[in-house]
C-alpha positions in Angstrom: -26.3 -6.9 -26.1 -23.5 -8.5 -28.0 -20.5 -5.7 -29.1 -17.9 -6.4 -31.1 -14.1 -5.3 -31.6 -11.8 -5.8 -34.3 -8.4 -4.9 -34.2 -7.4 -3.0 -37.5 -3.6 -2.5 -38.1 -1.7 0.6 -39.6 2.0 0.2 -40.2 4.1 2.7 -41.3 6.5 3.4 -44.2 8.4 6.3 -43.7 5.5 8.6 -44.4 2.2 7.6 -42.9 0.8 4.5 -41.0 -0.9 2.2 -43.7 -4.0 0.5 -43.4 -3.1 -3.3 -44.0 -6.6 -3.7 -44.7 -6.6 -1.2 -47.2 -10.0 0.8 -47.4 -12.1 -1.6 -45.9 -14.6 0.3 -43.7 -18.0 -1.0 -45.2 -16.9 -4.5 -45.3 -15.6 -4.1 -41.7 -18.8 -2.5 -40.6 -21.0 -5.8 -41.6 -18.8 -7.9 -38.8 -17.7 -5.1 -35.9 -18.7 -2.4 -34.2 -15.8 -0.9 -33.0 -12.3 -0.8 -34.5 -9.0 -0.9 -32.2 -6.7 0.7 -34.3 -3.2 -0.5 -33.4 0.1 -0.8 -34.7 1.3 -3.6 -36.6 4.3 -4.9 -34.8 7.2 -7.5 -35.1 8.2 -9.6 -32.5 12.2 -9.7 -31.6 13.4 -11.2 -28.4 11.5 -10.9 -25.4 10.4 -7.4 -27.1 8.5 -5.8 -30.2 8.9 -3.2 -32.3 5.6 -1.3 -32.9 5.6 -0.2 -36.4 4.0 3.3 -36.1 5.0 6.5 -36.5 8.4 7.3 -34.2 10.0 10.7 -33.9 10.1 11.0 -30.1 7.7 13.5 -30.0 4.5 12.2 -28.1 2.1 15.2 -29.1 3.6 15.1 -32.9 3.5 11.0 -33.3 0.3 10.8 -32.1 -1.7 13.3 -34.3 0.0 11.8 -37.3 -0.8 8.5 -36.6 -4.5 9.9 -35.4 -4.5 12.0 -39.2 -3.8 8.5 -40.7 -5.9 6.3 -38.7 -9.2 9.1 -39.4 -8.6 9.3 -43.2 -9.5 6.0 -43.3 -11.9 5.1 -40.7 -14.4 7.4 -40.9 -16.8 6.5 -39.4 -16.8 3.0 -37.3 -16.2 4.4 -33.8 -12.2 3.9 -32.9 -10.3 2.9 -29.8 -6.9 4.3 -30.7 -4.0 2.4 -29.9 -1.2 4.0 -27.4 2.1 2.3 -28.3 4.2 1.0 -26.0 7.4 0.0 -28.0 9.6 2.0 -30.6 9.2 1.2 -34.0 12.2 1.0 -35.1 14.3 -1.1 -31.6 12.7 -2.6 -28.8 12.2 -0.6 -26.2 9.8 1.1 -24.8 9.0 4.9 -26.1 8.9 6.1 -22.5 10.7 5.0 -19.1 8.4 2.0 -17.7 9.6 2.6 -14.3 7.1 6.3 -14.0 8.0 8.2 -16.9 4.7 9.4 -18.9 5.4 12.5 -21.1 5.1 10.7 -24.2 2.6 8.9 -23.4 0.4 12.0 -22.1 1.4 14.4 -25.2 0.4 11.2 -27.4 -3.2 11.2 -26.1 -3.2 14.9 -26.5 -1.8 14.4 -30.0 -4.5 12.3 -30.9 -7.0 14.2 -29.3 -5.7 17.3 -31.3 -7.8 15.9 -34.7 -10.6 16.7 -34.9 -12.7 13.2 -35.2 -16.6 12.5 -33.9 -15.3 8.9 -33.8 -13.0 8.4 -31.3 -14.0 6.2 -29.2 -11.0 5.8 -26.3 -7.8 4.4 -26.3 -6.0 0.9 -26.0 -3.2 0.6 -24.3 -0.7 -1.4 -26.6 1.8 -3.6 -24.0 0.2 -6.9 -24.1 1.9 -8.3 -20.8 -0.5 -9.9 -18.4 2.4 -9.7 -15.8 3.1 -6.0 -16.5 3.3 -4.6 -12.8 4.7 -7.6 -10.8 7.7 -7.5 -13.3 8.0 -3.5 -12.4 7.8 -4.4 -8.7 10.1 -7.5 -9.2 12.8 -4.6 -11.1 13.2 -1.7 -8.6 12.8 -3.3 -5.2 15.5 -6.4 -6.0 16.2 -5.9 -9.5 14.7 -9.3 -11.0 11.6 -8.1 -12.6 12.0 -8.9 -16.6 10.9 -6.5 -19.3 8.5 -5.6 -20.2 6.6 -3.8 -17.4 5.2 -0.4 -17.1 4.7 1.6 -13.4 1.4 1.2 -12.6 0.8 4.5 -11.5 1.7 5.2 -15.0 -1.3 3.6 -15.9 -3.8 4.8 -13.5 -2.3 8.8 -14.8 -3.2 7.9 -18.0 -6.8 6.3 -17.6 -7.4 9.4 -15.4 -6.6 11.7 -18.5 -8.6 9.5 -20.9 -11.7 9.1 -18.7 -11.8 12.8 -18.2 -11.9 13.5 -21.3 -15.5 11.3 -21.3 -13.2 8.7 -23.1 -13.3 4.5 -22.2 -9.3 2.7 -21.9 -8.9 -0.7 -23.2 -6.5 -3.4 -22.6 -5.9 -6.6 -24.3 -3.6 -8.6 -22.9 -1.4 -12.5 -23.3 -2.4 -14.9 -20.4 -1.6 -18.4 -21.9 -1.2 -20.0 -18.4 -3.1 -22.5 -16.4 -2.7 -19.4 -13.1 -5.2 -16.9 -13.9 -5.0 -15.6 -10.2 -1.4 -14.6 -10.7 -1.6 -12.5 -13.6 -2.1 -8.6 -13.4 -5.5 -8.9 -14.4 -7.0 -8.8 -11.0 -5.6 -6.9 -7.9 -4.1 -9.2 -5.6 -1.9 -9.7 -2.8 1.6 -11.3 -3.9 4.8 -12.3 -2.9 7.9 -9.9 -4.4 11.5 -10.4 -3.1 10.3 -12.2 -0.1 7.5 -10.0 1.1 3.8 -9.6 0.3 2.9 -6.9 -1.7 -0.4 -5.4 -2.8 -0.6 -5.6 -6.9 -2.6 -3.7 -8.6 -5.0 -5.2 -11.4 -5.7 -3.8 -14.8 -9.5 -4.4 -14.3 -9.3 -1.3 -12.2 -8.2 0.9 -14.6 -9.3 0.0 -18.1 -12.4 0.4 -19.0 -12.5 -3.5 -20.7 -9.9 -5.8 -20.5 -10.1 -8.7 -23.5 -7.9 -11.2 -22.4 -6.4 -13.6 -25.1 -5.8 -17.4 -24.3 -3.3 -17.9 -27.2 -5.3 -21.2 -27.4 -5.7 -20.8 -30.7 -2.0 -20.3 -31.6 -0.7 -22.8 -29.1 -3.3 -25.5 -28.3 -0.2 -28.3 -28.0 0.9 -26.6 -25.1 -2.7 -26.6 -24.1 -2.9 -30.2 -24.7 0.7 -30.9 -22.9 0.9 -28.5 -19.9 0.8 -30.1 -16.8 -1.0 -28.3 -13.4 -2.6 -28.9 -10.0 -6.4 -28.1 -9.7 -8.4 -27.2 -7.0 -7.9 -30.4 -5.2 -4.6 -30.7 -5.2 -4.2 -33.4 -7.7 -1.6 -33.0 -10.9 -3.3 -32.4 -14.2 -2.4 -32.9 -18.0 -4.2 -31.3 -20.7 -6.3 -28.0 -19.8 -8.8 -27.5 -22.1 -10.1 -23.9 -23.4 -13.6 -24.7 -21.6 -11.3 -24.8 -18.3 -9.4 -22.0 -19.2 -12.3 -19.8 -19.8 -13.9 -21.0 -16.1 -11.1 -20.0 -14.5 -11.6 -16.6 -16.2 -15.3 -16.8 -15.1 -14.5 -17.7 -11.6 -12.1 -14.9 -11.2 -14.4 -12.4 -12.5 -17.2 -14.0 -9.5 -14.2 -13.9 -6.8 -13.7 -10.2 -7.9 -16.6 -9.3 -8.0 -15.2 -7.8 -11.8 -18.0 -7.2 -14.6 -15.4 -5.8 -17.4 -13.1 -9.0 -18.0 -13.7 -10.6 -21.5 -11.9 -12.7 -24.4 -10.5 -12.3 -27.2 -11.7 -14.6 -30.0 -8.8 -15.7 -32.2 -7.7 -17.0 -35.8 -5.5 -16.1 -38.9 -4.6 -17.3 -42.2 -4.1 -20.9 -40.8 -7.9 -22.4 -40.9 -7.2 -22.0 -45.1 -3.3 -23.2 -45.4 -2.9 -25.1 -42.0 0.2 -24.0 -40.4 2.6 -24.4 -37.5 1.7 -24.2 -34.0 3.0 -21.6 -32.3 4.2 -23.5 -29.1 5.1 -26.7 -30.7 5.8 -25.7 -33.6 4.1 -28.8 -35.1 2.6 -28.6 -38.5 -1.5 -29.1 -38.7 -3.0 -29.3 -42.3 -5.7 -27.5 -43.3 -7.5 -30.7 -44.5 -7.8 -31.4 -40.9 -9.4 -28.5 -40.4 -7.4 -28.4 -37.3 -7.2 -24.3 -36.6 -10.9 -23.8 -38.1 -12.1 -26.1 -35.0 -9.9 -24.0 -32.6 -11.5 -21.0 -33.4 -14.9 -22.2 -33.4 -14.2 -23.6 -30.0 -14.3 -19.7 -28.7 -17.7 -20.0 -30.2 -18.4 -22.9 -28.3 -17.0 -22.1 -24.6 -16.7 -18.2 -24.8 -19.8 -17.2 -26.3 -21.6 -16.4 -23.1 -19.5 -13.0 -22.7 -20.8 -9.9 -24.0 -18.1 -8.2 -25.6 -15.7 -9.8 -27.6 -12.4 -8.7 -29.4 -11.6 -10.1 -32.4 -8.2 -10.7 -33.7 -8.2 -12.2 -37.2 -4.5 -11.0 -38.8 -5.2 -8.7 -41.4 -7.6 -10.5 -43.9 -11.3 -10.2 -43.1 -12.1 -12.6 -45.8 -10.6 -14.9 -42.8 -14.0 -13.7 -40.2 -16.3 -14.7 -43.5 -14.8 -18.5 -43.4 -15.2 -18.8 -39.7 -18.8 -17.4 -40.0 -19.5 -19.8 -42.6 -17.7 -23.0 -40.7 -18.9 -22.0 -37.1 -22.5 -22.1 -38.8 -22.1 -25.5 -40.4 -20.7 -26.8 -37.4 -22.2 -25.1 -34.3 -24.8 -23.3 -35.9 -24.0 -19.8 -34.5 -21.8 -17.6 -36.4 -18.1 -16.7 -35.2 -19.1 -13.2 -35.1 
């Protein structure tokens, strides 16, 4: 049975974590079975700022975030984010080389708020290379932030599962080499030596992979890559990317890796492609067609996460458009 997970953003204003959807629980429920409550974020260089309460005390911060989330989302089952980044500076909230106290305290702070609709937690660091970069840094000082020690994720996963809750992850993987991501376990050469790199699929109950095809189709159209026959190819379709992900699931005997569907206000206004900077007009329906391709090529996944920015009208518009063009709703 299809299960849908919608991203619901909250933004810290200095006093509370404010819903960026407003009081939209009834409308949200029309589309989604579960809410993923997470901080709004601002990109800054290679890092980000997660705009949730941050006072350095994990328990108090987690409790305050949960109080604000559950005062808004009262009945929909919720996965509450564990934020990786601080709110005012692009630095981790805890030492990523092995620290865990802040994040464990955050979990306990959330759990201290009595709510029957808490379903689990969401790890907010989106990098699909968060483990290999850790190994590169600690072994030969070649890793790039962001990263995290996989033992930290293992510890958080055990704590969450011991409470009868689930742990989910939504990493970005705009790549033709999904086999080289940390989504699945693999052996990988680090600093001249093969190392067994764990995969997120071993720790998380569900992983929803971001292709970022919607945001960066121009990159997909122009990327050069080598296929299984050793031929150099130019261009990668979403269908081919999904086939690669499906093949990785089969080869690793993995059943908990799915796809995130993506859209935003560009379906109505048009806008720049994130990677090429080329403007595409709304009159061309470029972004609507991009979003509908997820339905066409990734519709077989029984669990789906949805990024739609902070406007549920984007979902309504895509439901109508995909129904009209494909005979199937977006959600």
